[in-house]
C-alpha positions in Angstrom: 0.0 0.0 0.0 1.4 3.4 -1.0 1.5 6.1 1.7 -1.0 8.9 1.2 0.4 12.3 0.5 -1.3 15.6 0.7 0.6 16.7 -2.4 1.3 14.7 -5.5 5.1 14.7 -5.1 7.8 15.2 -2.5 9.3 18.7 -3.2 12.5 17.9 -1.5 13.1 14.8 -3.6 14.5 16.8 -6.5 16.1 19.5 -4.4 19.8 20.2 -4.9 20.4 20.2 -1.2 18.9 16.8 -0.8 20.9 15.5 -3.8 24.2 17.1 -2.9 24.4 17.8 0.8 22.4 14.8 2.1 23.5 12.3 -0.5 24.4 8.9 1.0 28.1 8.4 1.6 29.8 5.9 -0.7 30.6 2.6 1.0 34.2 1.6 1.4 34.7 -0.9 -1.5 36.9 -3.0 0.6 34.2 -3.5 3.2 31.5 -4.3 0.8 33.7 -6.1 -1.7 33.1 -9.7 -2.9 34.0 -12.5 -0.6 33.4 -10.5 2.6 30.6 -11.1 5.1 29.3 -8.6 7.6 29.7 -9.9 11.1 28.8 -8.2 14.4 30.7 -8.8 17.6 30.5 -7.3 21.0 33.8 -5.8 22.4 34.6 -4.3 25.8 35.0 -0.5 25.9 38.7 -1.0 26.5 39.0 -3.2 23.4 37.3 -0.5 21.3 39.7 2.1 22.7 42.7 -0.1 22.0 41.5 -0.7 18.4 40.9 3.0 17.8 44.3 3.9 19.3 45.9 1.3 17.0 44.1 2.8 14.1 45.4 6.3 15.0 49.0 5.0 15.4 48.9 3.4 11.9 47.6 6.7 10.5 50.4 8.7 12.1 53.0 6.2 11.0 51.8 5.5 7.4 49.6 8.5 6.6 46.8 6.2 5.5 43.7 5.3 7.5 43.5 1.6 8.4 39.9 0.6 8.8 38.7 -1.5 11.7 37.6 -4.4 9.5 41.0 -4.6 8.0 42.6 -4.6 11.5 40.2 -7.3 12.8 40.9 -9.5 9.8 44.6 -9.2 10.5 44.1 -10.0 14.2 42.1 -13.1 13.3 44.7 -14.2 10.8 47.4 -13.9 13.6 45.2 -15.9 16.0 44.6 -18.6 13.4 48.4 -18.8 12.7 49.2 -19.0 16.4 46.6 -21.7 17.3 47.3 -23.8 14.3 50.9 -24.5 15.4 
């Protein structure tokens, strides 16, 4: 069922401000790329702070922003390597 509107069209739908200022941000192609699955995990506040501090250190050292998904994938790879010995 379509929602009833008092006017025939949404005047903001075609507005420049809606198209340019409020346009949805582009997703990081790495995070939404093929072969990746979105997973949700709960972390302690200290773990989140440590992850963000690591992200900041990498940015200061390399000049590029490391995303948290990339850091978590690397951490998992290290755990797998360690536990498969």
